[in-house]
N, C-alpha and C positions, 0 to 999 in steps of 0.2 A: 632559390625559392624555398621557403620554410614549409616542411611537411609535418603535420600534427595528426596524431591519432587521438580520438576521443572515445573512451571505452564506456558505453552506455548511451542509449538514445532516449532516455527520459528527459524531463525538463532541464535538469542540471547539465546534461550532456549537450542537448540542443542549444541551450542558452550559451554554453561555452563555445560551441561552433559559431553561433551567431556573432558573439563578441569578437572572436578571432577574425572573421571575414570583414566585419565592420571596421576594425581598427588597423588591419594590415591588408593592403590591396593586393598583395602577392601570395599570401598564405593559402595553402590547400589543406583541407581537413577531411579525413576519413572518420566517419562515425561508425564504430563497430558495436555490434550487439550480439549476445548469445542467441537471441530469438530472431526468427526471420521477419518479425514485425517491429516497427519502431514505436516510440512514444512511452515506453516504460509504464509507470503507474497511472498515467493518464488513460492508457488502454486497459490495464489490468488491475487497477486499484480504485479508480473513481467508480462510484455506484452507477449501474446502467441506467437508472432513472434520473440521473443528474446530467441531462443533455447539455445544459449551458456550460458546465465545467468540461465535459467531454469535448465540446466544440473547440477547446484549446488545441486540439489536434490540428486544426486548420492553420493556426499560427505556427506550430512546430513544423508542419508540412512545408510551409514557405521557406523555412531555413534549410530543410533537407533537400529542397529542390534548387537551391542556389547553385550556380555553375561552378563554384569552387568548394562545394561540400558534396561528399559522396557517402551514401549509406551502404554499409556492408553488414547485412544481417547474417545470422547463422554461423557466426565466428565466436567460439568460446575462447576467452583469454584465461590462461591458467594451465596447470599440468595436464588436463584432459584435452587441451586444444592447442592454442598458440601460447607458448611460454612468454612470460613478461620480458625475459631477457631478449628473446628473439624480436618481440615487438619493438623494443628500444633500438634494435639494430636497423629496423626498417623505417623509422621515423626520427626526425630531429627531437621531437618532444611527444610525450604521452600524457593526456589528462584522464585520470580515472574518475569516472562518475558512476560508480557501481552501487550506490544507494546503501540501504540497510536491509539486507535480504532475509533476515529471520526475525522472529518475535521473541519477546521476553516471556519467560515462564513464571508461573505463580510460585513454584517451589513448595508445594503442599502435598501431603499424602493423597494418593488416588488420582493424581493428575494424568496418569498413564491409562486410566480406564477407557474402554471403548465408549464413544459418545462424547469424549472430551477432546476439543480441538482448539487451535488458535483461530482467532478471527481472521488472521492473514490467510489461512488455508481455506476458510469459508468464502472469503472475498475472491481468492484465486479461482475457486470452483465456479461460482456464479458469473465470474468475469471471463471464463473460458481460457485460463492460463493452461498451456499444454502440459506443464509439469503436474498439474493437479486435476484438471477437469475430468479426464477419462478415468483415471485410477480411482477417484472417490465419488463417482456419480451416484452410486446407490447407498453410500454409507452415512452421509450427514444426517438425513432426516429419518432414517430407519427407526420405526417404533417410537418416535418422539411426539409427545403431546405438550410438554412444557419445556421451555428453554430458559437457561440462565445465561445472560451476557455479563461478564465481569469486566467492568471498566465504564467510564463515563466521558469518553472523548468522541470525536466525530465518527471514527471507525465503528465504535460501539453503537452509535445511533444508526449508522448505515446498516449494519447487520440486523439490528432490531427491526428496522423498517422493512428490510427485505423479507424477514420472516412473516410480516403481516401484510405484505403486498399481495394482491390478487393477480390472476392471469390477465385480466383486462388491462391493468396498469402496466404489466411487465411485457406483454406481447409486442408492443411497438418498439421496445428497446432492442439492442444487439445481443442480448443474453443468449447463450447457446441453447438449442432446443432441449437438450437433456436436462439442463438446470431449470429451464422454464417448466418442463413437465413435472419435475420432482417438486418444485415449489407449489405448483398448481395442485398437486395431489397431497401436499403436506397436511398432516393432522395436528400440527402445532397450533394451538389456539391461545396459549398464554406464554408471555415472554416477560421475564424479570430482568431489568437492566440495573446493575448494582455497583455502587461505588463505596470505597472505604472511607472517603472523606465527605464533606458536605456539599450541598448544591452550589454554594458560592465559590467552591474550589474546582468545580467540574470543568473539563477541558472542551466540552462541546460548544459550538457556536449557537447563538439564538436562532438563526435561520434553520439550521439542522434540527434543533430541538422542536421548533414549531411545526416542522413537517410531520412529526409523529402525531400531532393533534389533528392534522388534516387528512389522515388516512381513512378511506371509506370503511364502514362496518368495523370500526376499531374504537375501543374505549381506553383512555389513558388515565391511570390513577397514580396519585402520589400520597404517601403517608404523611399526614400533617405532623405527626410526632418526629419524623425524620427532619422535616423542615425547621421545626422549632428548636432543634438542637444546634442549628447553625447560628453563630453569633451575628451574621449579617441578615438573618431573616426578619428580625423585629423591625429594623430600620434599613431597608435596602438602599435608601437614598444615599447612604454613606459609602456604598460600594462603587467600584469603577463601573463604567457604563455597561460593558459586556456582562459582567457578573450580575449587575442589577437587573438587566433585562431577563437573564436566565431565571433568576429568583422570582421575578414577577410572573413569568410564564408558568413556572411550577406552582406558584401560589394560586393562580387561576384554575389550574387543574385540580388542586386540592379542594378548592371551594365549589367546583362544578358539581351539579347533581349527577348521580350515576346513570350510565346507559346500560341497562340490563340486557338489551337485545343485540348488542354487538357480538360479532363472531370472534374477534380477536381482542384480547385484553393485554395491554402493556402496563406493567407495574414498575415505576421508577423508585428505587430504594437507595438510601444513603446511610453512611456511618455503619457499614457492615464490611468486615474484612474476612475473606475466605480463609479457612484454616484446614479444610479437608474436603475432598470429593468422596462420597460414600457409594459403595456398590448397591445395586438394586436388590441384592439378597446376600446373605452371608456367604462369603467366598466367591461371589459373582464377579464377572469381568466387565460388566457394563455399569455406567454411572446411573445412580438412582436419585441422588440428592446432593446438595452442597451444604456443608456446615459453615456458618459464619459466626464470627465473634462481633458483638456490638461494640462499636468504638464511640468515642466522644472527643470533642475538641480539647487539646491540651493547653490552650492559651498561648501557644508559641507558633501557631499557624499549621500545626499538624494534628494528629489524633493519637489517642492511647487506648489500649484495650480495657474493657470493663469486666471481663470474666463472665459475661452473660452471652449465651449462644442461642442461635436459632437455625433451623434447617429448612431449606426450600427444595421441594421436589423438582427433579429435572432429569429428563432422558437425553438432553443435549446441553452441553456447556461450552460456551465460546469465550475464551479469554482474550481481552483486548486491552493489554496493559503496556503496550509500546513495542516499537521495532528496535532492532539491534543490528549493527554492522557485523560482518563476518570477515575474517582475514582472507586475502587473496595471495596465494603463494607467489613469492617474489617481491612482495611489498611489506614494509614494516607495519606493525599493527599494535595499537594500544588496547589490550584486552579489557582494561577497566572502563574505558570510554567507548569502546566499539568503533574507533575511528583510526585513520592513518595519521601519524604525527606529521605536522606541517607547520610552515611559517608563511603566512600570506598565500597559502595554496601550494607552496613549494614543499615537496616531500622531504622529510628529515629522516636520515638513517643514523641512528645512534647519536642524534643531536647535530649531525652534519648535513647540510643541504645536498640533495641528490640531483645532479645536473640533468635536466630534461624530463623530470618526473613531477607530476602535479596532481592535485585532487580538487574536486568540487562537489557540492551537494552533500547529502547525508553522510557519506563516508568521510567527508572533511569536517563537518561541524556537528554531526549527530542528527538523529531524527527529530528535528525541530523546525518550526515555521510552516508556512503554507507554500503552495506551488510557486507563487511569485517571489518568495524569499530566495529561490534559486538564482534569480537573475543577478542581483548584486553580488551574491556569493561567487557565481561564475565570472563576473566581471573582475572581481578582485584577483582571482586566479589567473585569468588571461592577462591582466596587467603585469603580473609578476612574470609570466611566461614571455611576453613580448619584450620586457626589459632584459631578459636573458637571451633573446634571440641572436644577437651578434655572436655570442660565444657558441651557441648551439649550431649555427650555420657553418662553423668551421669543420664540422664532421661530415665526411662524405657518406652518401647513402647508395644502396645498390640500384636505385631507380624507382620507378612506379611500384609500390608495394603489391598492387592487385595481381599482376601476373606471377609475382614471387609467391604469394599466398596460394594461388591455384596450383603452381608447380609443386608446392610442398604438401598438397593433398587437401587443402581447405576448399570449401565450396561456398563462397560468399553469395548471399542473396542480395542482388543489387536493387535499385529503385524500381526497375521494371518488374522484378520478381515480386516485390511488395505490391505493386499495382495489380499484378495478376492475382495475388491473394485477395485484394479488395474486390476484384471482379467476381471471384469465386464465392465470396461471402455475400455479395449482392444477389448472385444467381441462386444461392442456397435459400436466402430469405424469400425471394420471389417464388421459389418452388413450395415454400411453406405458407405462403400467403402473408408474409411478414415483410418488414424492411430488411436492412442488412442484418445477417445473423452470423456470429463469429464461428469460425472453424476452431475446434478446441482440442485437437490432438496433433502431435508432431507429424504423423504420416500424411494427414490431409493438408497441413500447412506446407509441407515440403513438396507434395505433389502439385498443389496449386501454384507455388512459386515457380515450378518448372513448366507450368502451363498444361499439366495433365488434366484430363477430364475423367470424372468417375464413370 
């Protein structure tokens, strides 16, 4: 019987497990995760008001409840927990689906000022990630009236929308109570979403973009001068469909009469490159503004600086310029690409195939594609693994890994522990007059997994 460990219970990990049990009727899969909760970015990265996308959890649940798949949460793989070398001793094969765990930085002066955050941190906070939620509950919105979101992808649109959402729209979601209260009390009324290139090169989808225009009590404005700089603006019919639809939406907002009575103002800006974050006073440690250089198309699909600058006031700055993989001790890592070197999902160590080690998802291909992109990515990796299976099965294992893990001091949260967390979150929501409400700190999650009652 082939035993496989999948490290990571987000979409790439679950799709890997699904492909394994579908293609091999005898394989047994343990899906390990550092968190006691499954689903990865579907739980902790999808915006709480995107219920349709979050419902993908039901599909992932079906896989994790398969009789040959076992969820083992609360198991950290690496030097602080279960070493990768020991993991390899317990399983015939290991598929690493650890994603891209950090964000790209701007690399500009002042980025370290208080009030400057990554969008990843902000998303983790309002999504209830236990690494972030409790520690930063009072920091994000403190004293902020104007926010600047740097980036024009879907994550940038998400955080912009969250800053303009009201308690009425967010209360039915599973957002933690502390985050809901902080956003309800927020004094942020103006949000600038800024990109260094033009609207036809923005990475947001039209569906996400249009949502900004449907927010209650919110005015969206676009600078016509920004649009007119874009070579695709004059004749959007020549653009690919997605870019054409984006430009048409933006054109409509630029032509729309102003709504002076709206509480929130969202300003979409283009062709501005951040060059510095400025303190709120000389020698101060909090951000007060962002300095941008005006850019213009260079005729080769990118932009060039013009030497003209402008500043936008901001007490909150969220950078959303991409994710990046981080090395996992015991695995090779390409620092330039932020991925593990591989061939068809097989890990390469100094150019040589490493038997029994595989990767899938963002740590394999980089932070590209949508959730569904993980399915063919996982299938490719699993195909490679199963081709290798006859050789992998020649190695004897110490038996079922679960009792071995427990004997070595690990305390895996099994599926019943996760179901106990779900029940605790439903009870919390009911006590608050809401639906399900996430537990957002390690202590509460662990206690719920054990079945403890507050």
